[in-house]
C-alpha positions in Angstrom: 64.9 28.0 -14.7 62.5 27.3 -11.9 58.9 27.3 -11.0 57.8 26.9 -7.4 54.7 27.4 -5.4 55.6 29.3 -2.3 52.2 31.0 -1.8 49.8 28.2 -0.9 51.1 24.7 -0.3 49.2 22.0 -2.2 47.6 19.3 0.1 48.5 15.6 -0.1 47.8 14.3 -3.7 44.1 13.4 -4.2 45.2 10.0 -5.6 46.0 8.8 -2.1 43.1 6.9 -0.5 41.3 8.5 2.5 40.7 6.9 5.8 37.1 6.6 4.7 38.2 4.8 1.5 40.2 2.3 3.6 37.3 1.6 5.9 35.2 0.7 2.9 37.7 -1.8 1.5 36.6 -5.4 1.6 39.5 -6.4 3.9 38.2 -3.9 6.5 34.5 -3.8 5.8 34.2 -7.5 6.6 35.4 -6.8 10.1 32.5 -4.4 10.8 34.4 -1.1 11.4 32.8 1.6 13.6 34.1 5.1 13.9 34.1 6.1 17.6 36.0 9.4 17.3 37.1 12.0 14.8 34.4 11.5 12.1 35.3 14.9 10.6 38.8 13.6 9.8 37.8 10.7 7.7 38.8 12.5 4.5 42.4 12.6 5.6 44.8 11.1 3.0 46.5 7.8 3.9 50.2 7.8 2.8 50.9 4.3 4.2 49.6 1.6 6.6 51.6 0.2 9.6 50.8 -2.3 12.3 51.7 -0.5 15.6 51.4 -2.5 18.8 54.2 -0.9 20.9 53.7 2.1 23.2 56.3 4.3 21.5 55.0 3.7 17.9 54.8 7.4 17.4 58.6 7.7 17.0 58.4 5.2 14.1 56.0 7.1 11.8 56.6 10.1 9.5 53.1 11.4 9.3 50.1 10.4 7.1 50.1 6.8 8.2 47.0 4.8 9.2 47.9 2.6 12.1 46.5 -0.9 12.8 46.5 -2.3 16.4 45.0 -4.8 18.8 46.3 -2.9 21.9 48.1 -6.0 23.1 51.2 -4.0 24.0 49.4 -0.9 25.3 49.2 0.2 29.0 45.9 -0.1 30.8 45.8 3.0 33.0 44.1 6.2 31.7 47.1 8.5 32.2 49.4 6.3 30.0 46.6 5.9 27.4 46.1 9.7 27.2 49.9 10.1 26.8 49.9 7.5 24.0 47.0 9.3 22.3 48.7 12.7 22.5 52.0 11.3 21.0 50.1 9.7 18.1 48.2 12.9 17.4 51.4 15.0 17.5 53.1 12.5 15.1 50.6 13.5 12.4 49.1 10.0 11.7 46.0 9.8 9.5 44.1 7.7 12.0 44.0 4.5 14.1 42.1 1.3 13.5 41.8 -0.8 16.7 40.7 -4.5 16.5 38.5 -5.3 19.6 39.1 -8.5 21.6 38.4 -10.1 25.0 41.3 -8.1 26.4 40.1 -4.8 25.0 36.3 -5.2 24.3 35.9 -1.4 23.5 38.1 1.6 22.7 39.7 3.0 25.9 37.8 6.2 26.8 41.1 8.1 27.6 42.5 7.3 24.2 39.3 8.1 22.4 39.1 11.5 24.2 42.5 12.5 22.8 41.5 11.5 19.3 38.2 13.2 19.6 39.8 16.5 20.8 42.2 16.5 17.8 39.5 15.5 15.3 41.6 12.4 14.4 39.7 9.3 13.2 39.6 6.3 15.7 37.8 3.3 14.4 37.2 -0.1 16.0 36.8 -3.5 14.3 34.1 -5.7 15.8 35.4 -8.8 14.1 38.8 -10.3 13.6 40.6 -8.9 10.6 43.7 -10.0 8.7 46.0 -7.1 9.0 48.3 -8.4 6.3 45.3 -8.4 3.9 44.5 -4.8 4.9 48.1 -3.5 4.4 48.4 -5.4 1.1 45.1 -3.9 -0.3 46.0 -0.4 0.8 49.6 -0.5 -0.4 48.6 -2.0 -3.7 46.2 0.9 -4.3 48.7 3.5 -3.3 51.3 2.0 -5.6 48.9 1.7 -8.5 47.9 5.3 -8.1 51.5 6.4 -7.8 52.1 4.7 -11.2 49.1 6.7 -12.5 50.8 9.9 -11.2 54.1 9.0 -12.8 52.4 8.4 -16.2 50.5 11.7 -15.8 53.8 13.5 -15.2 55.4 11.9 -18.2 52.4 13.0 -20.3 52.7 16.5 -19.0 56.4 16.6 -19.7 55.8 15.4 -23.3 53.0 17.9 -23.8 54.7 21.0 -22.6 58.1 20.0 -24.1 56.4 19.8 -27.5 54.8 23.2 -27.0 58.2 24.6 -26.2 59.9 23.1 -29.2 57.1 24.2 -31.4 57.4 27.8 -30.2 53.7 27.9 -29.1 52.5 31.4 -28.0 51.7 32.1 -24.4 47.9 32.1 -24.7 48.0 28.6 -26.3 50.2 27.3 -23.5 47.8 28.7 -20.9 44.9 27.2 -22.8 46.6 23.7 -22.6 47.2 24.1 -18.9 43.5 25.0 -18.4 42.4 22.0 -20.5 44.6 19.6 -18.5 43.5 20.9 -15.1 39.8 21.4 -16.1 39.7 24.8 -14.3 40.3 28.5 -15.1 44.0 29.3 -15.5 45.3 32.9 -15.7 48.7 34.2 -16.7 49.4 37.5 -15.1 52.4 39.8 -15.1 54.3 40.9 -12.0 52.0 43.8 -11.6 49.0 41.4 -11.5 47.6 42.5 -14.9 46.1 39.6 -16.8 48.0 38.6 -20.0 45.9 35.5 -20.9 43.0 33.7 -19.2 41.4 30.4 -20.4 38.5 28.1 -19.4 36.6 30.9 -17.8 32.9 30.5 -16.9 30.0 32.4 -18.2 30.5 36.1 -18.0 34.2 35.8 -17.1 33.3 36.5 -13.5 36.6 35.0 -12.4 38.3 38.1 -13.6 36.2 40.6 -11.7 38.5 42.7 -9.3 41.3 40.5 -10.4 44.2 42.7 -9.3 42.9 43.0 -5.7 42.1 39.3 -5.4 45.4 38.2 -6.8 47.4 40.5 -4.5 45.5 39.0 -1.5 46.2 35.5 -2.7 49.9 36.2 -3.1 49.9 37.4 0.5 48.3 34.1 1.6 45.1 35.9 2.6 43.1 35.2 -0.6 40.4 32.7 -1.6 40.9 29.0 -1.0 41.9 26.7 -3.8 44.2 29.0 -5.7 47.5 27.5 -6.9 50.2 30.0 -7.9 53.4 29.3 -9.7 56.0 31.9 -10.9 57.2 32.1 -14.5 60.9 32.9 -14.4 64.3 32.0 -16.0 67.8 33.2 -15.6 67.0 35.1 -12.5 64.2 37.2 -14.2 60.6 36.8 -13.2 58.0 37.7 -15.8 54.8 36.8 -14.1 52.7 34.1 -12.5 50.4 31.2 -13.6 47.3 31.0 -11.4 45.0 28.0 -11.4 41.7 28.8 -9.8 39.8 26.1 -7.7 39.1 22.9 -9.5 39.5 19.1 -9.3 42.7 17.5 -8.4 45.1 16.2 -11.1 46.9 12.8 -10.9 50.3 14.5 -11.2 49.3 17.3 -8.8 48.0 20.8 -9.7 51.3 22.4 -8.9 53.2 20.0 -11.2 50.9 21.0 -14.1 51.5 24.6 -13.5 55.3 24.1 -13.1 55.5 22.3 -16.5 53.4 25.1 -18.1 55.6 27.7 -16.5 58.7 26.2 -17.9 57.2 26.2 -21.4 56.2 29.8 -20.9 59.7 30.8 -19.7 61.2 29.2 -22.8 58.8 30.9 -25.0 59.6 34.2 -23.3 63.3 33.7 -23.8 62.7 33.0 -27.5 60.7 36.2 -27.9 62.9 39.1 -29.3 60.2 41.5 -28.4 60.1 42.3 -24.6 56.5 43.4 -24.9 55.3 40.3 -26.7 52.9 39.2 -23.9 51.4 42.6 -23.6 51.0 42.8 -27.4 49.2 39.5 -27.6 47.0 40.5 -24.7 45.9 43.7 -26.5 45.4 41.8 -29.7 43.1 39.3 -28.0 41.1 42.1 -26.2 40.6 44.3 -29.2 40.0 41.2 -31.4 37.2 40.0 -29.1 35.7 43.5 -29.0 35.8 44.3 -32.7 34.9 40.7 -33.7 32.0 40.8 -31.2 33.3 37.6 -29.6 31.9 38.1 -26.2 28.7 36.7 -24.5 28.0 39.7 -22.3 29.2 43.2 -21.6 30.1 42.4 -18.0 32.5 39.6 -19.0 34.5 41.8 -21.5 34.5 44.6 -19.0 36.1 42.3 -16.5 38.7 41.2 -19.1 39.7 44.8 -20.0 39.9 45.7 -16.3 42.0 42.7 -15.4 44.4 43.7 -18.2 44.8 47.2 -16.6 42.2 49.0 -18.8 39.4 50.2 -16.5 36.0 50.6 -18.2 33.5 51.3 -15.4 33.2 55.0 -14.5 35.7 56.0 -17.2 35.5 58.0 -20.5 36.4 55.7 -23.4 37.6 56.9 -26.8 38.5 54.9 -29.9 41.4 56.1 -32.1 42.5 54.7 -35.4 45.9 55.5 -37.1 46.4 54.8 -40.8 50.0 54.6 -42.2 51.2 56.3 -45.3 51.4 54.2 -48.4 54.8 52.7 -48.9 55.8 52.6 -45.2 56.7 49.4 -43.5 53.4 49.0 -41.8 51.1 49.9 -44.8 49.1 46.9 -45.7 50.5 44.8 -42.8 49.6 44.3 -39.2 51.1 47.3 -37.2 54.3 46.2 -35.4 54.9 46.1 -31.7 56.8 49.3 -31.9 53.8 51.3 -33.1 51.4 49.7 -30.6 53.9 50.1 -27.7 54.5 53.7 -28.7 50.8 54.4 -28.6 50.3 52.8 -25.2 53.3 54.7 -23.8 52.0 58.0 -25.2 48.6 57.6 -23.6 50.0 56.6 -20.3 52.3 59.6 -20.3 49.1 61.7 -20.7 47.7 60.2 -17.6 45.3 57.7 -19.1 45.3 53.9 -19.9 45.3 52.3 -23.3 45.3 49.1 -25.3 46.5 49.1 -28.8 46.7 46.5 -31.6 46.3 46.2 -35.4 42.7 46.0 -36.7 41.8 42.4 -37.3 40.2 43.1 -40.7 41.9 46.3 -42.0 45.6 45.8 -42.9 47.9 48.5 -41.6 45.3 50.2 -39.4 46.4 50.6 -35.7 43.5 50.8 -33.2 44.0 52.4 -29.8 41.4 52.4 -27.0 41.8 55.1 -24.4 40.4 55.0 -20.9 40.5 58.3 -19.0 38.9 60.1 -16.1 38.3 63.4 -17.9 35.8 64.1 -20.6 38.1 66.2 -22.9 39.0 65.1 -26.4 42.5 63.6 -26.9 44.8 66.6 -27.5 46.5 67.3 -30.8 49.9 66.6 -29.0 48.7 63.2 -27.9 47.4 62.3 -31.4 50.7 63.4 -32.9 52.6 61.2 -30.5 50.3 58.3 -31.3 50.6 58.8 -35.1 54.4 59.0 -35.4 56.1 60.2 -38.6 54.7 57.6 -41.0 51.0 58.1 -40.5 48.7 59.5 -43.1 45.5 59.9 -41.0 44.2 59.7 -37.5 40.5 59.1 -36.7 39.1 59.9 -33.3 35.8 58.5 -32.2 33.3 60.0 -29.9 33.7 60.0 -26.1 31.8 57.0 -24.8 31.0 54.8 -21.8 30.8 51.1 -21.4 31.7 48.3 -23.9 29.0 49.1 -26.5 30.1 52.8 -26.4 33.8 51.9 -26.9 33.0 49.6 -29.8 31.0 52.4 -31.5 33.8 54.9 -30.8 36.4 52.6 -32.4 34.2 52.0 -35.4 33.8 55.7 -35.9 37.5 56.2 -35.7 38.2 53.4 -38.1 35.8 54.9 -40.7 37.3 58.3 -40.3 40.9 57.1 -40.6 40.2 54.8 -43.5 38.3 57.5 -45.5 40.5 60.5 -44.8 42.4 62.0 -47.7 46.1 62.6 -46.7 47.1 66.2 -46.7 50.1 67.6 -48.5 51.9 68.5 -45.3 54.1 66.1 -43.4 51.8 65.6 -40.5 48.8 63.3 -40.6 45.2 64.4 -41.2 43.1 64.3 -38.0 39.4 63.5 -38.3 37.2 63.7 -35.2 33.8 62.1 -35.0 32.5 65.1 -32.9 32.7 67.1 -36.1 31.1 64.4 -38.3 27.4 64.3 -37.2 26.2 61.9 -40.0 28.9 59.4 -39.1 27.9 59.6 -35.4 24.3 59.0 -36.3 25.0 56.0 -38.5 27.3 54.5 -36.0 24.7 55.0 -33.2 22.5 52.6 -35.1 25.2 49.9 -34.9 24.1 46.8 -36.7 20.4 47.7 -36.8 19.0 45.6 -39.6 17.0 48.6 -40.9 20.2 50.6 -41.5 21.9 47.6 -43.1 18.9 47.0 -45.3 18.9 50.6 -46.4 22.6 50.3 -47.3 22.0 47.1 -49.2 19.0 48.5 -51.1 20.7 51.7 -52.1 24.1 50.2 -53.1 23.1 46.7 -54.4 23.7 47.6 -58.2 27.1 48.9 -57.4 28.0 46.0 -55.2 26.9 43.5 -57.9 28.9 45.4 -60.5 32.1 45.5 -58.4 31.8 41.8 -57.5 31.3 40.8 -61.2 34.0 43.0 -62.6 36.4 43.4 -59.7 35.5 47.1 -59.9 35.8 50.1 -57.7 32.5 51.9 -58.0 31.8 51.8 -54.2 35.1 53.4 -53.5 34.6 56.0 -56.2 31.2 56.9 -54.7 32.8 57.2 -51.2 35.3 59.7 -52.6 32.6 61.6 -54.4 30.5 61.8 -51.2 33.5 62.8 -49.1 34.1 65.8 -51.4 30.7 67.1 -52.5 30.8 69.8 -55.1 34.5 69.3 -55.7 35.1 66.6 -58.3 38.7 67.5 -58.7 39.4 66.5 -55.0 37.2 63.5 -55.3 39.1 62.3 -58.4 42.4 62.8 -56.5 41.1 60.8 -53.5 40.2 58.0 -55.9 43.6 58.0 -57.5 42.0 58.4 -60.9 42.3 61.0 -63.6 39.4 63.4 -63.9 38.2 61.9 -67.2 38.2 58.4 -65.8 36.6 59.6 -62.6 33.8 61.4 -64.6 33.2 58.1 -66.5 32.8 56.2 -63.3 30.3 58.8 -61.9 28.2 58.5 -65.1 28.2 54.7 -64.7 27.2 55.0 -61.1 24.3 57.3 -61.9 23.2 54.9 -64.7 23.3 51.8 -62.5 21.6 53.5 -59.5 19.1 55.5 -61.6 19.8 58.6 -59.3 21.0 62.1 -60.0 24.1 62.6 -57.9 23.5 66.3 -57.9 20.3 65.8 -55.9 20.8 66.7 -52.2 18.4 64.1 -50.7 20.0 61.4 -52.9 23.4 62.4 -51.7 22.3 62.2 -48.1 20.7 58.8 -48.5 23.8 57.4 -50.4 26.2 58.9 -47.8 24.4 57.2 -45.0 24.3 53.9 -46.9 28.1 54.1 -47.6 28.9 54.9 -44.0 26.8 51.9 -42.8 29.0 49.6 -44.8 32.0 48.6 -42.7 35.6 49.2 -43.8 36.7 46.3 -45.9 40.1 45.0 -47.1 
């Protein structure tokens, strides 16, 4: 199992002090430091401090060191000083601090020119400094901060090990990584489709054009500040963790992602379902849509698009599939097989889909379809979506945008939940295009006037059902679904005709309406349709 970051190397850990930090330390500041070259390089990290008085000091350093010198062993001619400067620059030091003296009252121009050309800091001290005090102060800080980094790594290891042992799902592991880093973190599959994303800003703007931006970042030509770590185990790579720009972490941003990637890999190995990540992604998307847990249309549009479901300039259709009573999925959350079959069927038809169980209606499978054409889903596609154990399929109106998709799904849910299964083996298909009243009511959405109408018309029945655990609302639904045919309405209610007639008489008595009156029937039908499907 491995997790590496081969796409964008992480810079020196931010815990290391910078040259600027060292010049501000008491041991240095008392000597009146002055930067004479390379001011733009003062934020370079200092890995260590060395006293370097010999001409060939460059061969003794490994890079990242801040050198202290008095120049006592340096040459005096310009050519040799330029050569010395070039060697120090090429050695990759962080900078040079030169203590001035009577022998060297100012920084040699030849040396300063080399540092200036390379953008490397060269500072002079106008007063005598105790080099031992400087090295002690800098090294103490470096060691202290290395201990902080070690403690941070231990905490990370404990956190993600606990998540692995607990069997935490992928989205929760991603959320913990985002919390630790304090920046957006995205889990994507190998096709650069977003599986989970956490700690996003307002409007989820970080996910706009995700696939294109991610591919550029993987090629090393993307935006600065991205850290990318693969999620893989046993030679199989499932995706990548991506941390967007944010503050440094004591243990290093790459280390955080590597620990999270290990937890994700273990979670993936424990999943028996190969499509577990996709299923959870679809659950989250449709849960946010149906639960109206989104701040703006643009943010959710970006989330859907990042998951491979384009919304802009597409025709969107909601479909709901209700299983037959007694099947494995009736009354339960539809399994991964049903959702995966639905997505595969839509893709085979040349469109895109997300599918998941309805968060509030047990057993109901919801499928959102994104296509370029404006034709209704074909009967063949609906049959493939439904499978052998479905009782009814509801198809919402063709729509555009997030609000339209939400309305289309709600139409489909109403149709599938209210449809009466036929006697044949295949499911009953109900299309919103052929249900004008349902389309009208759904178009009002959550308009308070429509909700008030439903409450006013149905309150006596609602109160009765709550007080007696009754079924008058459902009996009225069946009656309205089969106007003029009480035999079919009784069958749809799963009641005998005599009991059904008693219920109808009680409904008329409670409401004070004649259920044979056309206007009353229309008003009650609109009220019933305005009430969402409930458990």
